[in-house]
C-alpha positions as CSV (number, residue, x, y, z in Angstrom):
1,M,-70.7,-83.7,243.0
2,A,-68.0,-81.5,241.2
3,L,-65.2,-83.0,239.2
4,V,-62.0,-81.1,240.3
5,G,-58.4,-81.1,239.2
6,N,-56.0,-79.4,241.6
7,N,-52.5,-78.3,240.5
8,L,-52.3,-81.0,237.9
9,G,-49.0,-81.8,236.1
10,F,-48.0,-84.6,233.8
11,Y,-44.9,-85.7,231.9
12,Y,-43.8,-88.9,230.0
13,Q,-40.1,-88.0,230.3
14,K,-38.9,-86.6,233.6
15,D,-38.6,-82.8,233.6
16,R,-40.3,-82.5,230.2
17,W,-43.7,-81.4,231.4
18,I,-46.6,-81.7,229.0
19,F,-48.6,-79.4,231.3
20,K,-48.1,-78.1,234.8
21,N,-50.1,-76.2,237.5
22,I,-53.6,-76.8,235.9
23,S,-56.5,-76.3,238.2
24,L,-60.1,-76.5,237.0
25,A,-63.5,-77.7,238.2
26,V,-66.7,-78.7,236.5
27,A,-70.1,-78.8,238.2
28,P,-73.0,-81.2,237.5
29,G,-74.9,-80.1,234.4
30,E,-72.1,-77.7,233.3
31,V,-70.4,-77.8,229.9
32,L,-66.7,-76.8,230.0
33,G,-64.6,-76.4,226.9
34,L,-60.9,-77.3,226.7
35,S,-59.1,-75.5,223.9
36,G,-55.5,-75.1,222.9
37,Y,-53.0,-75.5,220.2
38,S,-52.1,-78.9,218.8
39,G,-49.7,-80.7,221.2
40,C,-50.5,-78.6,224.2
41,G,-51.7,-81.6,226.2
42,K,-55.5,-81.5,225.9
43,T,-55.9,-85.2,225.3
44,T,-53.5,-86.1,228.1
45,L,-55.3,-83.8,230.4
46,A,-58.6,-85.5,229.4
47,R,-57.1,-88.9,230.2
48,V,-55.9,-87.6,233.6
49,L,-59.3,-86.2,234.4
50,A,-61.0,-89.5,233.4
51,G,-58.7,-91.5,235.6
52,Y,-57.0,-93.4,232.7
53,V,-53.6,-92.1,233.7
54,S,-52.4,-90.7,237.0
55,S,-51.1,-87.1,237.2
56,R,-47.4,-86.7,238.2
57,E,-48.5,-83.8,240.4
58,G,-51.8,-82.7,241.9
59,R,-55.0,-84.6,242.4
60,V,-58.3,-85.3,240.6
61,S,-61.4,-85.8,242.8
62,L,-65.1,-86.3,242.4
63,D,-67.2,-84.9,245.2
64,G,-64.0,-84.7,247.3
65,G,-63.1,-88.4,246.8
66,T,-61.5,-90.7,244.2
67,W,-62.5,-93.9,242.5
68,G,-60.3,-96.9,242.4
69,K,-59.5,-99.6,239.9
70,G,-62.1,-102.3,239.4
71,K,-65.0,-99.9,240.0
72,F,-67.2,-98.4,237.3
73,R,-65.7,-95.1,236.0
74,P,-68.1,-92.3,236.8
75,V,-66.1,-90.1,234.4
76,Q,-66.4,-91.5,230.9
77,L,-64.0,-90.6,228.0
78,I,-65.2,-90.6,224.4
79,Y,-62.3,-90.6,221.9
80,Q,-62.0,-89.1,218.4
81,H,-61.6,-92.4,216.7
82,P,-64.4,-94.8,217.7
83,E,-62.9,-97.8,215.8
84,K,-60.0,-97.8,218.4
85,A,-62.5,-98.1,221.3
86,I,-64.5,-101.0,219.9
87,D,-63.5,-104.7,219.8
88,P,-63.5,-105.6,216.1
89,K,-64.4,-109.2,217.0
90,W,-67.7,-108.3,218.7
91,R,-71.0,-107.6,216.9
92,M,-72.4,-104.2,217.6
93,G,-75.1,-105.6,219.9
94,E,-72.4,-107.0,222.2
95,V,-70.5,-103.8,222.0
96,L,-73.6,-101.8,223.0
97,T,-74.7,-104.0,226.0
98,E,-71.3,-104.8,227.4
99,A,-71.8,-102.6,230.5
100,Y,-75.6,-102.0,230.5
101,K,-78.7,-102.2,228.4
102,P,-79.6,-98.8,227.0
103,E,-83.3,-97.7,227.0
104,P,-85.0,-97.5,223.6
105,D,-85.3,-93.7,223.8
106,I,-81.5,-93.3,224.0
107,L,-81.0,-95.5,220.9
108,E,-83.7,-93.4,219.2
109,A,-82.0,-90.2,220.2
110,F,-78.8,-91.2,218.5
111,E,-80.6,-92.9,215.5
112,I,-79.2,-96.3,216.2
113,R,-81.0,-98.8,214.0
114,E,-82.0,-102.2,215.1
115,E,-80.4,-103.9,212.1
116,W,-77.0,-102.3,213.1
117,L,-76.9,-104.5,216.2
118,K,-76.2,-107.6,214.1
119,R,-73.4,-106.1,212.1
120,W,-69.6,-106.1,212.7
121,P,-67.8,-102.8,213.5
122,I,-66.1,-102.8,210.0
123,E,-69.6,-102.7,208.4
124,L,-70.5,-99.3,209.9
125,S,-69.2,-95.8,209.2
126,G,-67.2,-93.7,211.7
127,G,-70.3,-91.7,212.5
128,E,-72.4,-94.8,213.2
129,L,-69.7,-96.3,215.4
130,Q,-69.3,-93.0,217.4
131,R,-73.0,-93.1,218.2
132,F,-72.5,-96.5,219.9
133,C,-69.5,-95.1,221.9
134,I,-71.6,-92.2,223.1
135,V,-74.5,-94.4,224.2
136,R,-72.1,-96.8,226.0
137,A,-70.7,-93.8,227.9
138,L,-74.3,-92.8,229.0
139,H,-74.4,-95.5,231.6
140,P,-76.9,-94.8,234.5
141,Q,-73.9,-94.4,236.9
142,T,-72.0,-91.9,234.7
143,K,-71.6,-88.5,236.3
144,Y,-69.3,-86.8,233.8
145,I,-68.5,-87.2,230.1
146,I,-65.3,-86.0,228.4
147,A,-65.6,-85.7,224.7
148,D,-62.2,-85.6,223.1
149,E,-62.5,-84.2,219.6
150,M,-65.5,-86.5,219.4
151,T,-67.0,-85.3,216.1
152,T,-64.0,-83.9,214.4
153,M,-64.0,-86.6,211.7
154,L,-67.7,-86.4,211.0
155,D,-69.7,-84.3,208.5
156,A,-71.5,-81.2,209.7
157,I,-75.0,-82.6,209.7
158,T,-74.0,-85.7,211.7
159,Q,-72.0,-83.5,214.1
160,A,-75.0,-81.3,214.7
161,K,-77.4,-84.2,215.4
162,I,-74.9,-85.9,217.8
163,W,-74.3,-82.8,219.8
164,H,-78.0,-81.9,220.0
165,S,-78.8,-85.4,221.4
166,L,-75.9,-85.5,223.8
167,L,-76.4,-82.0,225.2
168,N,-80.1,-82.7,225.7
169,I,-79.4,-85.9,227.7
170,C,-76.6,-84.3,229.7
171,Q,-79.0,-81.4,230.6
172,S,-81.8,-83.7,231.6
173,R,-79.6,-85.9,233.8
174,K,-77.4,-83.1,235.1
175,L,-74.3,-84.7,233.7
176,G,-71.2,-82.6,233.6
177,L,-69.6,-82.4,230.1
178,I,-66.0,-81.5,229.1
179,V,-65.6,-80.8,225.4
180,V,-62.1,-81.0,224.1
181,S,-61.7,-79.4,220.7
182,H,-59.5,-77.1,218.6
183,E,-62.6,-75.8,217.0
184,K,-63.4,-72.6,218.9
185,S,-66.6,-72.1,216.9
186,L,-67.9,-75.4,218.3
187,L,-66.8,-74.6,221.8
188,G,-68.5,-71.3,221.6
189,R,-71.8,-72.9,220.6
190,V,-72.0,-75.7,223.2
191,C,-70.0,-74.6,226.2
192,D,-70.9,-72.5,229.2
193,R,-67.2,-71.5,229.6
194,M,-63.8,-72.4,228.3
195,Y,-60.3,-73.2,229.7
196,E,-57.4,-72.8,227.3
197,V,-54.7,-75.4,228.0
198,G,-51.3,-73.8,227.9
199,H,-52.5,-70.4,228.8
200,G,-54.8,-70.9,231.8
């Protein structure tokens, strides 16, 4: 069930292309890195691959087909800033179980403490909030995860723990993973191969 983008192109203003003629594919269990200079369109490409915006040219498919609105998204996107992906009016327990109830072993893998579930988002750190966003993305129906600068704002120890847990789960479930980052050292450590946006 490969995630494939064929001849993708996107612009916000007509004839001012952010990217054009991008083709790539990710297989189940594979880790693909997306690198490139700031402003080259990495985040926009991630949003296109996840189905959050439609490409102006080309097509994104999963196992040869597409997924429509109203259905669960088999491609989950994790943003750099978790506070923007969480409703500030919900307690963390509600945030966590909005789509499904995670198994205790997943919560343990990301060191989510039971007492955090009663707290408001503003009472947790960025690293703690990001753990919740990752666990939410690990829905049983998820096939691919796109991590867009997911740990850039976190300290080195927290980064290492989060990547270790996520990579182990993706490997055990055969989930495809796209890692979007400007940090080539990170991409070199965690990815099977890399695609440089803007250079092909």
